[in-house]
PAVOSE-974281 format. One record per residue: x, y, z of N, C-alpha, C in turn; residue number from 1. Coordinates in Angstrom, 3 decimals, decimal comma. Layout:
REM PAVOSE-974281
       nu       nv       nw      cau      cav      caw       cu       cv       cw   i
        X        Y        Z        X        Y        Z        X        Y        Z NUM
...
This chain:
REM PAVOSE-974281
       nu       nv       nw      cau      cav      caw       cu       cv       cw   i
   64,741  -40,286    0,751   65,468  -39,424   -0,025   64,473  -38,336   -0,293   1
   63,164  -38,396   -0,678   62,254  -37,391   -0,920   62,168  -36,449    0,275   2
   62,043  -37,090    1,636   61,913  -36,428    2,657   62,912  -35,263    2,806   3
   64,157  -35,752    2,562   65,481  -34,906    2,554   65,186  -33,515    1,937   4
   64,689  -33,681    0,622   64,391  -32,406   -0,294   63,269  -31,689    0,248   5
   62,204  -32,237    0,806   61,190  -31,595    1,393   61,432  -30,148    1,891   6
   62,129  -29,986    2,816   62,255  -29,008    3,737   63,101  -27,769    2,896   7
   64,066  -28,150    2,129   64,541  -27,065    1,498   63,790  -26,700    0,275   8
   63,000  -27,269   -0,163   61,844  -26,756   -1,260   60,917  -26,059   -0,843   9
   60,378  -26,636    0,441   59,401  -25,517    1,050   60,097  -24,252    1,672  10
   61,152  -24,098    1,840   61,841  -22,881    2,228   61,814  -22,004    1,249  11
   62,573  -22,739   -0,023   62,877  -22,104   -1,096   61,440  -21,575   -1,718  12
   60,595  -22,229   -1,753   58,946  -21,905   -2,107   58,606  -20,476   -1,426  13
   59,176  -20,382   -0,242   58,577  -19,579    0,852   59,732  -18,262    0,572  14
   60,403  -18,298   -0,247   61,622  -17,354   -0,597   62,646  -17,198    0,756  15
   62,722  -18,215    1,556   63,898  -18,175    2,495   65,207  -19,149    2,059  16
   66,103  -18,908    2,779   67,232  -19,790    2,790   67,422  -20,339    4,135  17
   68,131  -21,502    4,201   68,359  -22,141    5,659   69,301  -21,270    6,294  18
   70,050  -20,367    5,863   71,113  -19,695    6,489   70,334  -18,495    7,079  19
   70,183  -18,302    8,402   69,386  -17,168    9,174   70,120  -15,640    8,586  20
   71,189  -15,522    7,938   71,671  -14,393    7,905   71,289  -13,883    6,469  21
   70,844  -14,585    5,541   70,512  -14,591    4,265   68,786  -14,111    4,223  22
   68,128  -14,781    5,256   66,442  -14,760    5,463   66,192  -13,689    6,516  23
   65,537  -12,668    5,870   65,037  -11,593    6,979   63,299  -11,811    6,867  24
   62,765  -11,837    8,086   61,392  -11,823    8,242   60,843  -10,358    7,934  25
   61,579   -9,360    7,901   61,076   -8,157    7,764   62,358   -7,074    7,685  26
   62,522   -6,378    6,820   63,568   -5,611    6,766   63,647   -4,611    8,155  27
   64,941   -4,317    8,510   65,041   -3,495    9,803   64,575   -2,033    9,809  28
   64,317   -1,711    8,597   64,221   -0,201    8,483   62,562    0,198    8,103  29
   61,728   -0,918    8,010   60,522   -0,945    7,815   59,788   -0,354    9,045  30
   58,847    0,251    8,877   57,884    1,143   10,066   57,397   -0,350   10,678  31
   57,191   -0,130   12,130   56,313   -0,883   12,883   55,113   -1,215   12,531  32
   54,911   -2,715   12,323   53,644   -3,101   11,762   52,562   -2,993   12,727  33
   51,328   -2,544   12,208   50,159   -2,217   12,989   48,847   -3,340   12,500  34
   48,002   -3,324   13,493   46,902   -4,389   13,009   46,221   -3,940   11,758  35
   46,181   -4,820   10,893   45,658   -4,467    9,730   45,235   -5,914    8,996  36
   44,327   -5,571    7,938   43,864   -6,712    6,921   43,977   -6,355    5,630  37
   44,392   -7,296    4,719   44,277   -7,188    3,459   43,309   -8,214    2,855  38
   42,386   -7,693    2,041   41,411   -8,438    1,393   41,636   -8,527   -0,020  39
   41,207   -9,664   -0,874   40,853   -9,623   -2,179   39,937  -10,407   -2,622  40
   39,142   -9,800   -3,462   37,681  -10,410   -3,851   37,231  -10,573   -2,970  41
   36,823   -9,696   -1,670   36,253   -9,706   -0,483   36,463  -10,866    0,511  42
   37,756  -11,164    0,229   38,442  -12,583    1,132   39,376  -11,961    1,527  43
   39,645  -12,047    2,967   40,733  -12,117    3,983   41,954  -12,766    3,514  44
   43,092  -12,203    3,060   44,051  -13,209    2,641   45,301  -12,568    3,487  45
   45,287  -11,670    4,318   46,378  -11,329    5,214   45,806  -10,482    6,138  46
   46,472  -10,954    7,695   45,848  -10,167    8,664   47,014   -9,983    9,691  47
   47,236   -8,893   10,150   48,234   -8,600   10,919   47,961   -8,226   12,384  48
   48,305   -8,820   13,382   47,855   -8,122   14,433   49,159   -8,061   15,410  49
   48,913   -6,978   16,512   50,029   -6,705   17,619   49,451   -6,599   18,971  50
   50,256   -7,203   19,858   49,862   -7,090   21,243   51,185   -6,725   21,962  51
   50,795   -5,789   23,092   51,825   -5,651   24,096   51,696   -6,213   25,379  52
   52,648   -6,776   25,835   52,512   -7,622   27,044   53,323   -7,036   28,155  53
   53,071   -7,063   29,398   53,623   -6,451   30,313   54,131   -7,769   31,273  54
   54,941   -7,707   31,578   55,848   -8,818   32,202   56,583   -8,627   33,522  55
   56,199   -9,647   34,477   56,849   -9,307   35,851   58,295   -9,799   35,885  56
   59,093   -9,522   35,019   60,447   -9,767   35,479   61,404   -8,783   34,336  57
   62,631   -9,058   34,453   63,375   -7,975   33,934   63,525   -8,442   32,493  58
   63,997   -7,468   31,417   64,019   -7,699   30,236   64,903   -8,649   29,583  59
   65,942   -8,815   30,450   67,084   -9,890   30,097   66,301  -11,097   30,700  60
   65,778  -11,357   31,732   65,168  -12,565   32,118   64,059  -13,061   31,087  61
   62,990  -12,068   30,669   61,970  -12,213   29,672   62,198  -12,628   28,411  62
   63,191  -12,045   27,814   63,581  -12,141   26,490   63,866  -13,742   26,116  63
   64,764  -14,482   26,819   65,013  -15,863   26,338   63,432  -16,599   26,277  64
   62,563  -16,492   26,889   61,420  -17,180   27,003   60,715  -16,993   25,703  65
   60,943  -16,174   24,520   60,458  -15,951   23,190   61,374  -16,844   22,391  66
   62,383  -17,674   22,768   63,071  -18,312   22,047   62,673  -19,699   21,668  67
   63,192  -20,746   20,997   62,304  -21,799   20,436   62,679  -22,913   21,442  68
   63,737  -22,613   22,361   63,917  -23,573   23,458   63,127  -23,336   24,584  69
   63,412  -22,139   25,220   62,909  -21,517   26,427   61,456  -21,484   26,449  70
   60,953  -21,426   25,144   59,255  -21,526   25,311   58,498  -22,520   26,071  71
   59,362  -23,627   26,159   58,851  -24,966   26,925   58,562  -24,629   28,249  72
   59,478  -23,451   28,867   59,260  -23,014   30,225   57,890  -22,858   30,882  73
   57,081  -21,945   29,649   55,748  -21,430   30,075   54,572  -21,918   29,180  74
   55,310  -22,916   28,157   53,977  -23,450   27,502   54,555  -24,942   27,227  75
   53,947  -25,765   28,373   54,153  -27,126   28,209   54,103  -27,991   26,966  76
   53,140  -27,705   26,075   52,777  -28,399   24,891   54,034  -28,210   23,681  77
   54,800  -27,341   24,040   55,539  -26,934   22,794   56,636  -27,713   22,910  78
   56,916  -28,348   21,485   57,961  -29,519   21,747   58,590  -29,402   20,064  79
   59,418  -28,234   19,785   59,852  -28,244   18,382   60,843  -29,527   17,965  80
   60,885  -29,952   16,769   61,846  -30,727   16,356   62,612  -30,008   15,621  81
   63,930  -29,931   16,111   64,862  -29,272   15,296   65,566  -29,797   14,045  82
   65,703  -29,244   13,308   66,346  -29,492   11,683   67,851  -29,180   12,063  83
   67,968  -27,774   12,444   69,284  -27,267   12,866   68,970  -26,081   13,693  84
   69,901  -25,861   14,693   71,031  -26,722   15,162   70,732  -28,263   15,971  85
   71,472  -29,014   16,056   71,438  -30,338   16,888   72,482  -30,266   18,050  86
   72,083  -30,135   18,962   70,849  -30,261   19,909   70,461  -28,654   19,585  87
   69,150  -28,757   19,631   68,410  -27,400   19,609   69,039  -26,282   20,515  88
   68,960  -25,149   19,967   69,414  -24,060   20,513   68,912  -22,635   20,171  89
   68,891  -21,422   20,972   68,614  -20,180   20,520   69,545  -19,428   20,525  90
   70,024  -19,038   19,386   71,607  -18,190   19,248   71,239  -17,202   18,026  91
   72,153  -16,480   17,735   72,232  -15,733   16,641   72,292  -16,392   15,618  92
   72,802  -17,657   15,573   73,085  -18,353   14,406   71,804  -18,884   13,949  93
   70,680  -18,670   14,494   69,439  -19,014   13,912   68,815  -20,627   14,160  94
   67,649  -20,812   13,448   67,540  -22,317   13,918   66,292  -22,679   12,705  95
   66,214  -23,923   12,454   64,957  -24,374   11,716   64,439  -25,413   12,484  96
   63,376  -25,612   12,630   62,436  -26,809   13,151   61,157  -26,988   12,827  97
   60,476  -27,739   13,165   58,852  -28,090   12,914   58,311  -28,393   13,944  98
   56,884  -28,175   13,753   55,969  -28,644   14,687   54,803  -29,302   14,157  99
   53,864  -29,732   15,060   52,539  -30,172   14,417   52,949  -31,916   13,876 100
   51,899  -32,189   13,033   52,040  -33,293   12,467   53,381  -33,796   11,860 101
   54,113  -34,852   12,039   55,276  -35,278   11,192   55,021  -35,404    9,795 102
   53,776  -35,777    9,338   53,559  -35,982    7,841   53,173  -34,940    7,326 103
   52,735  -33,597    7,846   52,682  -32,525    7,099   52,914  -31,233    8,251 104
   54,418  -31,146    8,487   54,672  -30,329    9,424   54,549  -28,860    9,338 105
   54,624  -28,081   10,050   54,981  -26,637   10,188   56,300  -26,410   10,001 106
   56,685  -25,706    9,216   58,238  -25,410    9,326   58,557  -24,123    9,813 107
   59,122  -23,863   10,912   59,722  -22,543   11,434   61,122  -22,291   10,870 108
   61,357  -20,953   10,711   62,494  -20,534   10,557   62,918  -19,403   11,519 109
   63,697  -19,690   12,446   64,076  -18,355   13,317   65,142  -17,682   12,656 110
   64,743  -16,322   11,852   65,589  -15,742   11,050   66,486  -14,665   12,008 111
   66,142  -14,254   12,840   66,801  -13,452   13,758   66,838  -13,750   15,253 112
   67,775  -13,896   16,088   67,765  -13,909   17,537   68,747  -13,150   18,178 113
   68,301  -12,043   18,579   69,520  -10,965   19,016   69,321  -10,500   20,544 114
   69,909  -11,104   21,433   70,002  -11,096   22,899   69,993   -9,493   23,024 115
   71,144   -8,923   22,638   71,548   -7,500   23,101   70,325   -6,562   22,737 116
   69,869   -6,829   21,377   68,590   -5,968   21,249   67,432   -6,551   21,686 117
   67,282   -7,796   22,161   66,157   -8,595   22,751   64,928   -8,539   21,776 118
   65,458   -9,001   20,434   64,453   -9,223   19,316   64,581  -10,541   18,661 119
   63,577  -11,246   18,481   63,490  -12,493   17,881   62,394  -12,405   16,728 120
   62,591  -12,858   15,433   61,864  -13,036   14,442   61,789  -14,290   13,922 121
   60,389  -14,973   13,549   60,406  -16,040   13,180   59,444  -16,070   11,711 122
   59,699  -16,928   10,784   58,911  -17,181    9,899   58,243  -18,757    9,896 123
   56,962  -18,994    9,907   56,017  -20,263    9,864   55,549  -20,536    8,595 124
   55,852  -21,806    7,922   55,282  -22,075    6,726   54,351  -23,237    6,926 125
   53,139  -23,502    6,569   52,257  -24,360    6,633   51,972  -24,790    4,978 126
   52,668  -25,550    4,542   52,575  -25,674    2,968   51,129  -25,851    2,382 127
   50,863  -24,773    1,462   49,441  -24,692    0,966   48,365  -24,276    1,771 128
   48,884  -23,648    2,694   47,890  -23,273    3,765   48,336  -21,795    4,172 129
   49,307  -21,664    4,849   49,556  -20,149    5,493   51,128  -20,225    5,412 130
   51,559  -18,785    5,461   52,595  -18,142    5,928   52,517  -17,315    6,819 131
   53,305  -17,458    7,989   52,958  -16,454    9,166   54,423  -15,992    9,533 132
   54,480  -14,770    9,785   55,556  -14,002   10,440   55,291  -13,706   11,947 133
   56,436  -13,722   12,794   56,341  -13,385   14,103   57,186  -12,731   14,600 134
   57,246  -11,266   14,918   58,313  -10,675   15,640   57,841  -10,052   16,719 135
   59,146  -10,023   17,784   58,910  -10,182   19,003   60,305   -9,134   19,436 136
   59,766   -8,225   20,074   61,074   -7,388   20,832   60,528   -7,051   22,201 137
   61,622   -7,269   23,153   61,460   -6,979   24,388   62,022   -5,709   25,092 138
   61,599   -4,797   25,868   62,340   -3,588   26,414   62,076   -3,587   27,885 139
   63,138   -2,883   28,544   62,919   -2,576   30,013   61,916   -1,832   30,123 140
   61,074   -2,013   31,494   60,280   -0,817   31,940   60,931   -0,480   33,195 141
   61,458   -1,348   34,061   62,246   -1,103   35,147   63,056   -2,136   35,435 142
   64,082   -2,130   36,401   64,842   -3,473   36,452   64,075   -4,655   37,185 143
   62,603   -4,583   37,325   61,959   -5,866   37,617   60,765   -5,889   37,017 144
   60,378   -4,938   35,728   59,642   -5,419   34,942   59,719   -5,046   33,459 145
   59,056   -5,726   32,424   59,384   -5,512   30,922   58,505   -5,443   30,176 146
   58,583   -5,043   28,875   57,263   -5,032   27,861   57,741   -5,758   26,607 147
   56,881   -6,736   26,173   57,101   -7,244   25,034   56,219   -6,702   24,032 148
   56,437   -6,727   22,869   55,699   -6,231   21,650   55,762   -7,504   20,736 149
   54,654   -8,120   20,166   54,401   -9,452   19,716   53,563   -9,019   18,307 150
   54,014   -9,183   17,117   53,373   -8,896   15,870   53,341  -10,157   15,402 151
   52,166  -10,665   15,038   51,752  -11,749   13,831   51,252  -11,640   12,555 152
   51,785  -11,789   11,696   51,116  -11,479   10,134   51,040  -13,104    9,786 153
   49,867  -13,236    9,364   48,944  -14,280    8,912   48,829  -14,092    7,307 154
   49,236  -14,767    6,386   49,189  -14,771    5,325   48,618  -16,061    4,281 155
   47,469  -16,059    3,688   46,831  -17,251    3,294   47,361  -17,372    2,106 156
   47,971  -19,023    1,990   48,524  -19,444    0,735   47,708  -20,235    0,033 157
   46,459  -20,647    0,517   45,666  -21,667   -0,266   44,437  -22,044    0,761 158
   43,140  -22,603    0,235   41,972  -22,547    0,712   42,141  -23,518    2,083 159
   43,052  -24,228    1,870   43,424  -25,243    3,137   43,961  -24,519    4,501 160
   44,124  -23,186    4,464   44,572  -22,202    5,441   43,502  -21,646    5,907 161
   42,308  -21,511    5,483   41,075  -20,631    5,873   40,755  -20,706    7,187 162
   40,608  -22,209    7,526   40,220  -21,951    8,964   41,101  -21,937    9,959 163
   42,426  -21,950    9,794   43,352  -21,504   10,701   43,387  -19,723   10,735 164
   43,308  -19,423    9,542   43,343  -17,796    9,282   42,043  -17,240   10,281 165
   40,851  -17,762   10,365   39,691  -17,432   10,747   40,032  -17,448   12,259 166
   40,332  -18,809   12,637   40,657  -19,055   14,126   41,634  -17,962   14,529 167
   42,620  -17,710   14,107   43,709  -16,626   14,569   43,134  -15,477   14,667 168
   42,342  -14,846   13,979   41,652  -13,649   13,911   40,832  -13,435   14,929 169
   39,928  -14,747   15,408   39,015  -14,609   16,245   39,685  -14,934   17,662 170
   40,561  -15,637   17,788   41,145  -16,065   19,269   42,172  -14,924   19,037 171
   42,729  -14,189   18,751   43,882  -13,010   18,846   43,513  -12,097   20,264 172
   42,490  -11,626   20,346   42,183  -10,901   21,515   42,388  -11,617   22,715 173
   42,322  -12,911   22,813   42,518  -13,613   24,037   44,305  -14,010   24,132 174
   44,891  -13,830   23,351   46,267  -14,058   23,268   46,980  -13,199   24,545 175
   47,094  -12,035   24,531   47,526  -11,138   25,656   47,354  -11,760   26,794 176
   46,265  -12,036   27,432   45,852  -12,300   28,800   46,640  -13,791   28,951 177
   46,498  -14,873   27,907   47,095  -16,031   28,182   48,686  -15,917   28,142 178
   49,211  -15,126   27,342   50,791  -15,112   27,157   51,297  -14,215   28,722 179
   50,567  -13,207   28,955   50,957  -12,551   30,233   50,739  -13,522   31,417 180
   49,788  -14,347   31,392   49,516  -15,125   32,512   50,749  -16,179   32,681 181
   50,895  -17,051   31,423   51,668  -17,955   31,617   53,562  -17,497   31,479 182
   53,475  -16,487   30,965   54,969  -16,080   30,886   55,262  -15,312   32,247 183
   54,281  -14,601   32,902   54,457  -13,991   34,036   54,796  -15,216   35,033 184
   53,948  -16,290   35,151   54,208  -17,257   35,955   55,487  -17,956   35,831 185
   56,227  -18,102   34,643   57,577  -18,567   34,515   58,532  -17,849   35,276 186
   58,415  -16,366   34,982   59,310  -15,261   35,340   59,267  -15,383   37,004 187
   58,090  -15,690   37,471   58,073  -15,637   39,158   58,120  -16,945   39,834 188
   58,456  -18,082   38,815   58,489  -19,210   39,779   57,163  -19,961   39,874 189
   56,114  -19,409   39,219   54,794  -20,133   39,567   54,383  -20,980   38,250 190
   55,128  -21,370   37,370   54,683  -21,926   36,179   53,925  -23,193   36,609 191
   54,474  -24,047   37,667   53,845  -25,325   37,685   52,363  -25,288   38,372 192
   52,111  -24,075   38,792   50,620  -23,828   39,500   49,525  -23,532   38,555 193
   49,992  -23,249   37,195   49,246  -23,029   36,385   48,667  -24,038   35,350 194
   47,516  -24,083   34,876   46,888  -25,208   33,963   46,448  -24,636   32,654 195
   47,168  -25,311   31,820   46,820  -24,526   30,300   45,409  -25,199   29,836 196
   44,722  -24,304   29,262   43,438  -24,621   28,703   43,463  -25,830   27,541 197
């Protein structure tokens, strides 16, 4: 019984609703996020980082790879456990799923999935540690090439999240090459040829 209540309580704590129409990762009228840090008492409490990915496939082919189901096509370790919908899907109806340790899961809410605009937004909560917002939009460069703008915003919720925050800031410069390599391989039919670190 307690486990049944844990997810709604975590989402309510994060200011979210299970209904994707009520929960927005970022209001649509806000300006584009830029790389920035917020510190309090000389401690990093929020880090925002953006990268642009150049992809060897059409925008319509690339966009679904950023959804919670199709990410597995380029990230073999990706295995979300869907709360809703069942079976797991990526649609404008949104999704709630968990990753990581089943005893202390990371809760994900896909707040927006818009294939027409090619935009997806997530909120991820690691209770007592971090809240993470992830915004992705994909645009056409040519009929056979596209660009994805990917923004992460990590916000510290408690001391238990310090290590993950520091790791994110240190590792982020390598994200672009990793994502371009593995998503590019999925788009060109070479995903099986690559090995993940």
